[in-house]
N, C-alpha and C positions, 0 to 999 in steps of 0.2 A: 222715378225720374233717373234714368241712366244717362249720365253725361257730365257736362262741365258748366259751372256758373262762374262768371268773371265778375268778381266783387271789388269795389273800390273801398278798401279798408279805411276807416276813420282813425284819427290819432287817439291815443289814450286807452286802447284795449288791446288784448293779445290776439294773435291769429286764432288760437284755440277758442277764445270767446266768440269770435266771428262765426266759426264753424258750428259752435253750439247753438247760437241764435238762429242761424240758417237751418240747421237740422231740425230744431223745434218747429220752425215755421212750416217746413215742407213735410214733416213727419218722417224723416229719412232714417232708415235702419242702418245704412252704411253711408258714411260721409267723412271726408278728410280734405286736407289742403296739400299743395305741392311746393311749399317754401315759406318758412316762417318770416314774418315781418315783426320787428320790435314794436312795443307799444307806442314809441315815439314816432314810428314810421306810418306813412299813409300809402295808398296806391293799390296796384293790381295784386289781388290775392286770388289764385285759382282754387276753386272748391270743386271736388269730385264727389258725385252722388251716385248711389246705387252701384251698378256694374262699372260706372265711370271710375270708381276707386281702383280698379285693376290697372288703370293707366297712370296712377299717381307717381309710381316709381320712375316712369319714363318722362313724364312731363316735368317732373322736378329737376331733371338733369339738363333742361334747356337753359340757354343763356338768359340773362336779365339785364335791364337797363335802369339806372337810378339817377335821380337828381338830388344832390346833397348840398346843404349849406353848412360849411365847416367853419367853426369859430377858431381862428388862430390866436394863440395867446393864453388859452385856458385849457388845462388838462384835468380830467376827472377819472374816478375809479371805474366808471362804467363806459367810458369813452364817448359819452353823450352828455348833453347839457343838463340832464336830469340827475346826474350822479353827484357824488361828493367831490368838491374841487380839491385837487391835490397840489396844483401849482398854478401860478399866474406870472407870465413874463410878457413884457411889452413886445408887440409886433409892429410898432409904429414905423420902424426903419426898414421893414420887409418890403421887397420889391416883387412885382408880379413875375418878372423874368426869373427870379430866384425860385419862386414856387414852381413855375413850369419846368425848370431844370430838375428840381427835386422830384417831380412827378414821373420822370422818365424811368425810375427804378420800379415803378408800379405798373409797367406795361409788359404784356406777355406773361410767361410763367415765372413764379417766384414763391418762396416759402413764406407762409404766414401763420402766426399764432392767433387762435381765436381769442376774443375778449374773455376776461375772467367771468364777467356777467353775461353768459350765453347758455344756450340749451345743449351745447356739445357735451356728450356723455363721457364721464371718467369713472370707471369702476361701477357702472350702472346708474350713476347719478349725474344730473346736469351740473355744469361748472358753477352756475349761480348758487347751487346748494352749498358748495364749499366757500365761495366768496362771501356769502351772507354770514357765515360762521367764522370768518377770519382764518380759514384753513388754507395753507399753502398747497398748491398743486403744481407739479412740474408739467408744463404744457409742451407738447411736441408740435413743432411746426408741420404744416401740411402744404402740399403744392396746390396753388390756386392759379387761375388764369384771368387776366384782364385784357380784353380785346382792345379797348380804347378808354382813355381818360382825358378829358379836356376841361380847361378853365373857361367858364361862361360868364363869370363876374368876379370883381375884386373891389371890395368896398371897405374903406377904413371906418372904424367906429371907436372913438376914443383911442386907446392904445392897443386895440384889437383889430383884426381884419375878418370880415365875413367873406369867405371864399366860396363861390358857386362852382360846383363841378358836375359834369355829366359823365357817367362811366357805364360801359357795358362789360359784363364779366360772366364767368362760368359759375356753375352751381357750387355752393359751399364757400364762396368768397364773402368775407365780412367787410362791409364798407366802413364800419366803425373802426376796425383794426387798421385799414388803410389811412384813415384820417388821423388816428392816434400815432401811427408810425411816421406819417408825414410831419406831424408836429415835432416829434423827436428829431427827425432829420433836419428840420429847419431851426431847431434849438429853442423854440418858443412854446412848444406844446400845442395841442389842438384837440377839439372834440366836435362831435356832430351836433349841430344846432337844430337842423331839421333834415328829414329824409323822405323821399318819395320814390316808390318803384313805378316807373312809367311803362315798363314792358316786361312780360314774362313769357318767353318763347314766342309764339305767334300772336299773343294777346297783348293789346296796348291799353292805355288808360282811356282811350276814346271808346272802347267797347265795354268798359267796366261800369257796372251799375252801383251807385252809392248804396252802402248797406242800409241806410235809413229808407231809401226808396224801395229796395228789395223787400224789406220786412213789411211794407205797406201793401204788397201785392198778395192776391190769393193764389192758390196752387195752379189754377188754370192759366193765370197770367204768367206765373213763373215758368211753367212748362214751355211757354212760347219763347222764352229767352234762354232756355237751356241749350248749350252747344252740344251737338251730337258727338258721339265717340268718333265717328268718321271725320267730321270737321275738325275735331280737336287734334287729330293725328294727320291732318292733310299734308303736312310738310314731309312725312315719311313716304318713301316709295310704296306704291301699291301693286300687288300681284294678284290678278284675278285667277280663279281656279275653276276647274270643271265641277260637275255635280258630284262625281266620285271624290274629287279633291276637297270639296266642301265638307263631306263627311269625315274624311281622313284628317284634315287639319283641325276640325272641331273636336277630334279625339287627341289632338296633339301629336299625331304621327309625323314622321319625317316627310318633308315636302318632296314629292317625286316629280321628275321632269315631265312625265306623261300627263300630270294634272294641270300643267300650264298650257293654255290653249295656243298662245303665240310666242314664238322665240323672242320677240321684242320685249316681252315682259319678264324675261329671265332675270332673277335677282342676283346673279353672280357678282360678288364683290361688295354687296351692300351689307352694312352692319346690322341694322334693324329695319324690317320692312313689314308692310301690312298684307294680310291675306284677306281678299275680298270675294264675296260671292257674286253671282251674275247680276244682282240688284245693287251692287256697290256697298253692301253691308259688311262691316268689319267682323271677321271671324276670329282672327288671332294675330299676334305679333310673332314674327320669326326672325331668326338670325342666321349666320353662315353655317354651312355643314361642319361636322366634326372632322378632325384629321382622321383619315382612313376611310371616310365615306366614299363610296363609288360615285362616278359621274352622274348616275341617275338620281342621286340625292342632292337637291338644290337648296335645302335649308332645314333648320331644326327649330322646333317651337320654343319660345321663351315665355309666352303668356297667351293662354287661350281666353279670349274675351267672351265668345258665345260658344259654350260647350254643345255637344251633340244634342242634348235634350232641348235646347233652345232652337238650334238649326232645324232639327227634325220637326219641331212644333210649328 
């Protein structure tokens, strides 16, 4: 099975556990996912199988959309409700307009520190390795990007507030850190109460198959719902090539102008684009030419998906 499976991850297990369960079900030798979801989180988890794993690095960089229930008034060590409570402060006087104003700093590009309990590596080990042992690690902020963040609900519960948010962000953005930092900014503390990924790149929750349902299918039925590598990359520009170009790009050679049948398909200025054969099959992913390449070179290989042995066969 070479392609993509769009799984609706349940709460309470890790993304790696989902991958393991699916891999055992389909007997996959190569399998992986394109973006970790915390055990508390549910929603869209993209699983790449077979040669589809060659796309994981590119699919993982696509933007994602989340719905989050943030609990204002409670701060924990893990930045979610399952962690150890570090502080409780009343949020009963907090106004929705105050929250909306505070959220403005989380739009666009900004520096963010990942949660102490996360899989981000430090000296070869994930941060949670140090956090569980009470070891201090100096975290370096990294630049993340949030395209939009909106309040969808504001409900008081005793002296706390359940704040519903929907946000779209770039790869590497931690929603738990946004909620934690929002709580600090409001002065009451906050943690994630529930979290759901509703979109990952081109794939939404509407197209995701619940894990339980997927594991009840046989391989024939699973093959019918596998998303092809061509469909999984449909948002990338496509450049058809000639028969000679098929062989050349399947070897990862520089893309030559003479291999492109029509000038309207010239990839000039495009960051990453697909090389397709005459049947529309994906051969490789290419990027811009290198500095110093002559005008006859229109792109350089970044990932060969179907090498010459497969194209020739």
